[in-house]
C-alpha positions, 0 to 999 in steps of 0.5 A: 499499499503506497501513501498517498496525499492523505498521509501528510500534513499540507498546511502552508507546504508547497506541494508539487503534483504531477498531473496528467493533462496530456489533452487532445488539442486542435487548433490551440483548443482543447477537444476532451477535457476528460484528464482535467477533470478526473484530476480535480479531486486531488487538486481540490484537496490540496486547496482545501487543506491549504497547500501551495500547489504547483502543478507539473504536466506534459502535453505531447511531444517536444522533437523540435522548436516548432513543438513548443508553441502548439504543445504550451500548457496555457489553454490548460491553464485557462480551462483548469481555471474555469473547473475550479473557478479560481485564478491559475497562475501560469508560468510559461517556463520549467525552471528559472527565476521567474518560476522560482519567484512565483512559487515563492510568493505563493500563498495557501490555496493558490494553484500554479501550473508551470509549463509543459515538462517535456520542454526539457526534451528540446535540450537532450531529452532531459525530461523523458530520460529522467535527467538527475540534475532536473529531477533534483532542481524540480524537487527543490522547488517544494516540500511534498511530491504527490504523483497523480499521473496514472498515464505516464506511471509506466515511465520514469522521468525527471517529473516523476521518478526524478522528483520522488526521489528527493521528496516525501512522496505519495499518490493522489486520488486518481492514481490510487483509484486507478491501482485499485481498480486495475489491480484488484479486480485482475488479482481478485475479481468477482467471477466470471472475469472476462477480458476483452482484447481488441487493437491492431497487433498481437505483439502489442498485447503478448504480455497482457495475454500471458498474464490474464489468461492465467486469471480470466475465465475468458479472452474475447479477441477482436480487433486487427489481432483477431486476424492473426488467431484466425490464421493460426487457427488455419483460416484464409484472412485475405489482406487482413492485418496479419502479425507474422512474428506472432503467429507461433504464439497464437497457435500455442495459445489456442492449443493450450487455453482453447477453451478460454480464448474465444475468436470470432466465429463471423467478420466483416470484410471490405474490399478497402479501408474506406467508409464507402468501401462495399462490405459484406458478413462472412464466416471467419473461416470463408474470407475472400482472398482479396478481402480485408477484415475490418470488425466482428460480424454480427454472430460474434458480437452476440456470442461476445455479448453472451459471455459479457452478460454472464460476467461479474467483472469485464476489462476491455482494452482495444476496440474490436473494429476499426471504429473511426470509421463509422462503416466498421464500427458495429462490433466496437458500439455493440460491445460498448452498449453491452458493457453500460447495460450489465450489472457488473464491475466494467473497466475499460483501458485508456487510449483508443477504447476510452475514446470509443466509450466517450464517443458513445456518450457512455462513460457515466455507465462504465464503472471506470475509464482508465486515463492511462492507455500505456500504463493500463496496459502494463498493469494488466501484464503484470509489470511494475510501474516505475513511477508507482515503485518510487512512491513510499509504502505506508 
């Protein structure tokens, strides 16, 4: 059990909170503020307990100086100000006298957001490679460090592992919730536990499958990765996505765990990946030699629904079709809708699966939609997360 923000007296303390404000932006505007909203309980707790709040986050990737302007956190500061209904002091730098002076002048209850931590990547990737001097410098700005950025917990950066190495530390409420819901419901679930895995490549999910096939009652396979499993069964998959390097793995998994791993029995095939492409639903063993698999078929949807509706815990990571194209979204939409309707613990991994839940307006009907795609995946693999491991135990 890791220490949390509640384990510290925050009164008049400079509390650095690493949040995940890596929100999608278009033309300088935030298109989805869910990650900001999810951070509010921790920030408000610090404010209510009279801390001097210093917020840090990354946004996008910084590879050249052209990336600086479009990845500034200024728009995030304005949105956060609106959500908190109080001033957020924004400092458009990641180090230096202006930042230090603004922090020193903070009063209890004040909130300051510093510029994108990845601005430091422009000169030798100091943030992303956990530069020791940078971590020590950032730590010197505060008294207590709280990590509430689950989305970066699988990385060892200066703004998480670096700072935590030099300050009393703990996790925030969002991080605590992510670890509890994802961890407890995998290691000690209400059964049956059904895992739905989609996405493009089997290789991205090998660790997850190896870990969960021993813990889950059923694993339902969809998305592009399903076609490598279908190829492993000896089926013709046309021009569908094939992860050749993972083919032998799929053969082994089906031979050993064929009663647990459920693959599509029919699929939607298309002439090409296009909104207006000609499509058809065919038996999974009867795909055309020049066709591309784009979604699970109606019989598979009903089969998957049967397993889902009989489950007490469902974990979903990866869309089961190319849901970004409306002609190919039926499987993903039906799975999402079914999850929203059942009386069970439902957990959705971040990334594209979370985007699908948001697209269909179902977030409020899911037990938990993770804020971390890569981090949730590594947690499902049973891996240790550096951003969590560095945090002190109770």
